[in-house]
N, CA, C and O atoms as a Tripos MOL2 file, in Angstrom:
@<TRIPOS>MOLECULE
protein
  164   163    41     0     0
PROTEIN
NO_CHARGES

@<TRIPOS>ATOM
      1 N          15.7980  -25.7320    1.2990 N.3       1 GLU1
      2 CA         15.8720  -24.3190    0.9470 C.3       1 GLU1
      3 C          14.8140  -23.5580    1.7510 C.2       1 GLU1
      4 O          13.6340  -23.9060    1.7210 O.2       1 GLU1
      5 N          15.2400  -22.5380    2.4550 N.am      2 ALA2
      6 CA         14.3200  -21.7160    3.2560 C.3       2 ALA2
      7 C          13.5980  -20.7270    2.3500 C.2       2 ALA2
      8 O          14.2000  -20.1140    1.4680 O.2       2 ALA2
      9 N          12.3100  -20.5840    2.5820 N.am      3 ARG3
     10 CA         11.5200  -19.6120    1.8100 C.3       3 ARG3
     11 C          11.1190  -18.4720    2.7190 C.2       3 ARG3
     12 O          10.7360  -18.6760    3.8710 O.2       3 ARG3
     13 N          11.2120  -17.2890    2.1900 N.am      4 GLU4
     14 CA         10.7800  -16.1100    2.9380 C.3       4 GLU4
     15 C           9.2560  -16.0650    2.9290 C.2       4 GLU4
     16 O           8.6300  -16.0690    1.8690 O.2       4 GLU4
     17 N           8.6720  -16.0220    4.1130 N.am      5 GLU5
     18 CA          7.2150  -15.9290    4.2060 C.3       5 GLU5
     19 C           6.8160  -14.4670    4.2630 C.2       5 GLU5
     20 O           7.4400  -13.6660    4.9580 O.2       5 GLU5
     21 N           5.7710  -14.1290    3.5260 N.am      6 ARG6
     22 CA          5.2860  -12.7480    3.4920 C.3       6 ARG6
     23 C           3.8110  -12.7450    3.8020 C.2       6 ARG6
     24 O           3.0660  -13.6360    3.3940 O.2       6 ARG6
     25 N           3.4130  -11.7530    4.5140 N.am      7 LEU7
     26 CA          2.0070  -11.5520    4.8210 C.3       7 LEU7
     27 C           1.3820  -10.7610    3.6850 C.2       7 LEU7
     28 O           1.9430   -9.7640    3.2330 O.2       7 LEU7
     29 N           0.2300  -11.2010    3.2290 N.am      8 ARG8
     30 CA         -0.4850  -10.4800    2.1650 C.3       8 ARG8
     31 C          -1.7900   -9.9510    2.7280 C.2       8 ARG8
     32 O          -2.4790  -10.6290    3.4900 O.2       8 ARG8
     33 N          -2.1190   -8.7260    2.3380 N.am      9 MET9
     34 CA         -3.3420   -8.0960    2.8080 C.3       9 MET9
     35 C          -3.9540   -7.3170    1.6480 C.2       9 MET9
     36 O          -3.3510   -6.3630    1.1570 O.2       9 MET9
     37 N          -5.1450   -7.7160    1.2070 N.am     10 PRO10
     38 CA         -5.7710   -6.9580    0.1250 C.3      10 PRO10
     39 C          -6.1800   -5.5650    0.5950 C.2      10 PRO10
     40 O          -6.7000   -5.3960    1.6980 O.2      10 PRO10
     41 N          -5.9400   -4.5840   -0.2470 N.am     11 VAL11
     42 CA         -6.2850   -3.1950    0.0670 C.3      11 VAL11
     43 C          -6.9250   -2.5860   -1.1740 C.2      11 VAL11
     44 O          -6.4490   -2.7920   -2.2910 O.2      11 VAL11
     45 N          -7.9910   -1.8450   -0.9760 N.am     12 SER12
     46 CA         -8.6020   -1.1440   -2.1040 C.3      12 SER12
     47 C          -8.9830    0.2620   -1.6780 C.2      12 SER12
     48 O          -9.1790    0.5430   -0.4950 O.2      12 SER12
     49 N          -9.0810    1.1300   -2.6600 N.am     13 VAL13
     50 CA         -9.4590    2.5190   -2.4080 C.3      13 VAL13
     51 C         -10.5110    2.9100   -3.4370 C.2      13 VAL13
     52 O         -10.3730    2.6260   -4.6260 O.2      13 VAL13
     53 N         -11.5530    3.5600   -2.9640 N.am     14 GLN14
     54 CA        -12.5400    4.1440   -3.8620 C.3      14 GLN14
     55 C         -12.5330    5.6430   -3.6250 C.2      14 GLN14
     56 O         -12.6170    6.1020   -2.4850 O.2      14 GLN14
     57 N         -12.4340    6.3970   -4.6980 N.am     15 ALA15
     58 CA        -12.3880    7.8510   -4.5610 C.3      15 ALA15
     59 C         -13.0370    8.4980   -5.7750 C.2      15 ALA15
     60 O         -12.9820    7.9670   -6.8840 O.2      15 ALA15
     61 N         -13.6380    9.6300   -5.5530 N.am     16 HIS16
     62 CA        -14.2150   10.3940   -6.6490 C.3      16 HIS16
     63 C         -13.0970   11.1880   -7.3120 C.2      16 HIS16
     64 O         -12.3060   11.8430   -6.6330 O.2      16 HIS16
     65 N         -13.0340   11.1290   -8.6250 N.am     17 HIS17
     66 CA        -11.9230   11.7600   -9.3520 C.3      17 HIS17
     67 C         -11.8830   13.2750   -9.1650 C.2      17 HIS17
     68 O         -10.8250   13.8800   -9.3330 O.2      17 HIS17
     69 N         -12.9940   13.8920   -8.8290 N.am     18 ALA18
     70 CA        -12.9960   15.3410   -8.5900 C.3      18 ALA18
     71 C         -12.2460   15.6900   -7.3080 C.2      18 ALA18
     72 O         -11.7910   16.8220   -7.1440 O.2      18 ALA18
     73 N         -12.1140   14.7240   -6.4000 N.am     19 LEU19
     74 CA        -11.4540   14.9810   -5.1190 C.3      19 LEU19
     75 C         -10.0100   14.4930   -5.0820 C.2      19 LEU19
     76 O          -9.1970   15.0260   -4.3270 O.2      19 LEU19
     77 N          -9.6880   13.5010   -5.8750 N.am     20 MET20
     78 CA         -8.3270   12.9630   -5.8540 C.3      20 MET20
     79 C          -8.0230   12.3200   -7.1840 C.2      20 MET20
     80 O          -8.9260   11.8940   -7.9040 O.2      20 MET20
     81 N          -6.7190   12.2500   -7.5140 N.am     21 ASP21
     82 CA         -6.3840   11.5810   -8.7420 C.3      21 ASP21
     83 C          -5.3400   10.5180   -8.5480 C.2      21 ASP21
     84 O          -4.9430   10.2260   -7.4200 O.2      21 ASP21
     85 N          -4.8910    9.9370   -9.6340 N.am     22 GLY22
     86 CA         -3.9660    8.8120   -9.5330 C.3      22 GLY22
     87 C          -2.7020    9.1400   -8.7600 C.2      22 GLY22
     88 O          -2.1410    8.2770   -8.0850 O.2      22 GLY22
     89 N          -2.2540   10.3760   -8.8550 N.am     23 LEU23
     90 CA         -1.0670   10.7950   -8.1100 C.3      23 LEU23
     91 C          -1.2840   10.6190   -6.6080 C.2      23 LEU23
     92 O          -0.4200   10.0910   -5.9080 O.2      23 LEU23
     93 N          -2.4330   11.0620   -6.1220 N.am     24 HIS24
     94 CA         -2.7380   10.9420   -4.6970 C.3      24 HIS24
     95 C          -2.8870    9.4800   -4.2820 C.2      24 HIS24
     96 O          -2.4020    9.0810   -3.2230 O.2      24 HIS24
     97 N          -3.5450    8.6960   -5.1020 N.am     25 ALA25
     98 CA         -3.6950    7.2670   -4.8000 C.3      25 ALA25
     99 C          -2.3240    6.5920   -4.7690 C.2      25 ALA25
    100 O          -2.0530    5.7760   -3.8880 O.2      25 ALA25
    101 N          -1.4710    6.9270   -5.7160 N.am     26 GLY26
    102 CA         -0.1270    6.3590   -5.7400 C.3      26 GLY26
    103 C           0.6740    6.7160   -4.5060 C.2      26 GLY26
    104 O           1.3660    5.8700   -3.9390 O.2      26 GLY26
    105 N           0.5810    7.9690   -4.0910 N.am     27 ARG27
    106 CA          1.2800    8.4000   -2.8690 C.3      27 ARG27
    107 C           0.7520    7.6630   -1.6450 C.2      27 ARG27
    108 O           1.5170    7.2770   -0.7610 O.2      27 ARG27
    109 N          -0.5590    7.4730   -1.6030 N.am     28 TYR28
    110 CA         -1.1700    6.7420   -0.4880 C.3      28 TYR28
    111 C          -0.6020    5.3200   -0.4110 C.2      28 TYR28
    112 O          -0.1850    4.8730    0.6580 O.2      28 TYR28
    113 N          -0.5870    4.6180   -1.5370 N.am     29 PHE29
    114 CA         -0.1040    3.2370   -1.5370 C.3      29 PHE29
    115 C           1.3930    3.1580   -1.2470 C.2      29 PHE29
    116 O           1.8390    2.2160   -0.5920 O.2      29 PHE29
    117 N           2.1720    4.1230   -1.7170 N.am     30 GLN30
    118 CA          3.6010    4.1390   -1.3940 C.3      30 GLN30
    119 C           3.8120    4.3280    0.1030 C.2      30 GLN30
    120 O           4.6380    3.6450    0.7100 O.2      30 GLN30
    121 N           3.0710    5.2470    0.6910 N.am     31 ARG31
    122 CA          3.2010    5.5020    2.1300 C.3      31 ARG31
    123 C           2.7490    4.2910    2.9340 C.2      31 ARG31
    124 O           3.4010    3.9150    3.9080 O.2      31 ARG31
    125 N           1.6450    3.6800    2.5370 N.am     32 LEU32
    126 CA          1.1590    2.4820    3.2170 C.3      32 LEU32
    127 C           2.2010    1.3760    3.1520 C.2      32 LEU32
    128 O           2.4580    0.7130    4.1570 O.2      32 LEU32
    129 N           2.8060    1.1640    1.9820 N.am     33 GLN33
    130 CA          3.8220    0.1270    1.8490 C.3      33 GLN33
    131 C           5.0260    0.4230    2.7310 C.2      33 GLN33
    132 O           5.5700   -0.4870    3.3580 O.2      33 GLN33
    133 N           5.4500    1.6830    2.7900 N.am     34 THR34
    134 CA          6.5710    2.0690    3.6490 C.3      34 THR34
    135 C           6.2650    1.7690    5.1110 C.2      34 THR34
    136 O           7.1020    1.2100    5.8200 O.2      34 THR34
    137 N           5.0780    2.1370    5.5590 N.am     35 LEU35
    138 CA          4.6910    1.8770    6.9490 C.3      35 LEU35
    139 C           4.6510    0.3800    7.2470 C.2      35 LEU35
    140 O           5.0970   -0.0540    8.3090 O.2      35 LEU35
    141 N           4.1250   -0.3990    6.3260 N.am     36 LEU36
    142 CA          4.0630   -1.8490    6.5330 C.3      36 LEU36
    143 C           5.4520   -2.4710    6.5240 C.2      36 LEU36
    144 O           5.7220   -3.3860    7.3020 O.2      36 LEU36
    145 N           6.3390   -1.9890    5.6560 N.am     37 ASP37
    146 CA          7.7120   -2.4950    5.6340 C.3      37 ASP37
    147 C           8.4230   -2.1900    6.9460 C.2      37 ASP37
    148 O           9.1530   -3.0360    7.4620 O.2      37 ASP37
    149 N           8.2230   -0.9970    7.4910 N.am     38 GLU38
    150 CA          8.8460   -0.6190    8.7620 C.3      38 GLU38
    151 C           8.2880   -1.4580    9.9020 C.2      38 GLU38
    152 O           9.0350   -1.8620   10.7930 O.2      38 GLU38
    153 N           7.0000   -1.7210    9.8880 N.am     39 TRP39
    154 CA          6.3600   -2.5230   10.9320 C.3      39 TRP39
    155 C           6.8780   -3.9510   10.9100 C.2      39 TRP39
    156 O           7.0630   -4.5720   11.9560 O.2      39 TRP39
    157 N           7.1110   -4.4640    9.7100 N.am     40 GLU40
    158 CA          7.5720   -5.8350    9.5340 C.3      40 GLU40
    159 C           8.9630   -6.0320   10.1300 C.2      40 GLU40
    160 O           9.2740   -7.1100   10.6370 O.2      40 GLU40
    161 N           9.7930   -5.0050   10.0710 N.am     41 ASN41
    162 CA         11.1630   -5.1040   10.5870 C.3      41 ASN41
    163 C          11.1340   -4.7250   12.0180 C.2      41 ASN41
    164 O          12.1730   -4.7290   12.6780 O.2      41 ASN41
@<TRIPOS>BOND
     1     1     2 1
     2     2     3 1
     3     3     4 2
     4     3     5 am
     5     5     6 1
     6     6     7 1
     7     7     8 2
     8     7     9 am
     9     9    10 1
    10    10    11 1
    11    11    12 2
    12    11    13 am
    13    13    14 1
    14    14    15 1
    15    15    16 2
    16    15    17 am
    17    17    18 1
    18    18    19 1
    19    19    20 2
    20    19    21 am
    21    21    22 1
    22    22    23 1
    23    23    24 2
    24    23    25 am
    25    25    26 1
    26    26    27 1
    27    27    28 2
    28    27    29 am
    29    29    30 1
    30    30    31 1
    31    31    32 2
    32    31    33 am
    33    33    34 1
    34    34    35 1
    35    35    36 2
    36    35    37 am
    37    37    38 1
    38    38    39 1
    39    39    40 2
    40    39    41 am
    41    41    42 1
    42    42    43 1
    43    43    44 2
    44    43    45 am
    45    45    46 1
    46    46    47 1
    47    47    48 2
    48    47    49 am
    49    49    50 1
    50    50    51 1
    51    51    52 2
    52    51    53 am
    53    53    54 1
    54    54    55 1
    55    55    56 2
    56    55    57 am
    57    57    58 1
    58    58    59 1
    59    59    60 2
    60    59    61 am
    61    61    62 1
    62    62    63 1
    63    63    64 2
    64    63    65 am
    65    65    66 1
    66    66    67 1
    67    67    68 2
    68    67    69 am
    69    69    70 1
    70    70    71 1
    71    71    72 2
    72    71    73 am
    73    73    74 1
    74    74    75 1
    75    75    76 2
    76    75    77 am
    77    77    78 1
    78    78    79 1
    79    79    80 2
    80    79    81 am
    81    81    82 1
    82    82    83 1
    83    83    84 2
    84    83    85 am
    85    85    86 1
    86    86    87 1
    87    87    88 2
    88    87    89 am
    89    89    90 1
    90    90    91 1
    91    91    92 2
    92    91    93 am
    93    93    94 1
    94    94    95 1
    95    95    96 2
    96    95    97 am
    97    97    98 1
    98    98    99 1
    99    99   100 2
   100    99   101 am
   101   101   102 1
   102   102   103 1
   103   103   104 2
   104   103   105 am
   105   105   106 1
   106   106   107 1
   107   107   108 2
   108   107   109 am
   109   109   110 1
   110   110   111 1
   111   111   112 2
   112   111   113 am
   113   113   114 1
   114   114   115 1
   115   115   116 2
   116   115   117 am
   117   117   118 1
   118   118   119 1
   119   119   120 2
   120   119   121 am
   121   121   122 1
   122   122   123 1
   123   123   124 2
   124   123   125 am
   125   125   126 1
   126   126   127 1
   127   127   128 2
   128   127   129 am
   129   129   130 1
   130   130   131 1
   131   131   132 2
   132   131   133 am
   133   133   134 1
   134   134   135 1
   135   135   136 2
   136   135   137 am
   137   137   138 1
   138   138   139 1
   139   139   140 2
   140   139   141 am
   141   141   142 1
   142   142   143 1
   143   143   144 2
   144   143   145 am
   145   145   146 1
   146   146   147 1
   147   147   148 2
   148   147   149 am
   149   149   150 1
   150   150   151 1
   151   151   152 2
   152   151   153 am
   153   153   154 1
   154   154   155 1
   155   155   156 2
   156   155   157 am
   157   157   158 1
   158   158   159 1
   159   159   160 2
   160   159   161 am
   161   161   162 1
   162   162   163 1
   163   163   164 2
@<TRIPOS>SUBSTRUCTURE
     1 GLU1         2 RESIDUE 1 A GLU
     2 ALA2         6 RESIDUE 1 A ALA
     3 ARG3        10 RESIDUE 1 A ARG
     4 GLU4        14 RESIDUE 1 A GLU
     5 GLU5        18 RESIDUE 1 A GLU
     6 ARG6        22 RESIDUE 1 A ARG
     7 LEU7        26 RESIDUE 1 A LEU
     8 ARG8        30 RESIDUE 1 A ARG
     9 MET9        34 RESIDUE 1 A MET
    10 PRO10       38 RESIDUE 1 A PRO
    11 VAL11       42 RESIDUE 1 A VAL
    12 SER12       46 RESIDUE 1 A SER
    13 VAL13       50 RESIDUE 1 A VAL
    14 GLN14       54 RESIDUE 1 A GLN
    15 ALA15       58 RESIDUE 1 A ALA
    16 HIS16       62 RESIDUE 1 A HIS
    17 HIS17       66 RESIDUE 1 A HIS
    18 ALA18       70 RESIDUE 1 A ALA
    19 LEU19       74 RESIDUE 1 A LEU
    20 MET20       78 RESIDUE 1 A MET
    21 ASP21       82 RESIDUE 1 A ASP
    22 GLY22       86 RESIDUE 1 A GLY
    23 LEU23       90 RESIDUE 1 A LEU
    24 HIS24       94 RESIDUE 1 A HIS
    25 ALA25       98 RESIDUE 1 A ALA
    26 GLY26      102 RESIDUE 1 A GLY
    27 ARG27      106 RESIDUE 1 A ARG
    28 TYR28      110 RESIDUE 1 A TYR
    29 PHE29      114 RESIDUE 1 A PHE
    30 GLN30      118 RESIDUE 1 A GLN
    31 ARG31      122 RESIDUE 1 A ARG
    32 LEU32      126 RESIDUE 1 A LEU
    33 GLN33      130 RESIDUE 1 A GLN
    34 THR34      134 RESIDUE 1 A THR
    35 LEU35      138 RESIDUE 1 A LEU
    36 LEU36      142 RESIDUE 1 A LEU
    37 ASP37      146 RESIDUE 1 A ASP
    38 GLU38      150 RESIDUE 1 A GLU
    39 TRP39      154 RESIDUE 1 A TRP
    40 GLU40      158 RESIDUE 1 A GLU
    41 ASN41      162 RESIDUE 1 A ASN
């Protein structure tokens, strides 16, 4: 049985809540995932 291999890369973000909130962090991670998915293909 063939297994799909995936690359894993730890990512973290530190931000002051007065400058950004969870919505912005979520958008950042969604965009990063999209870019990585496109790069992978």
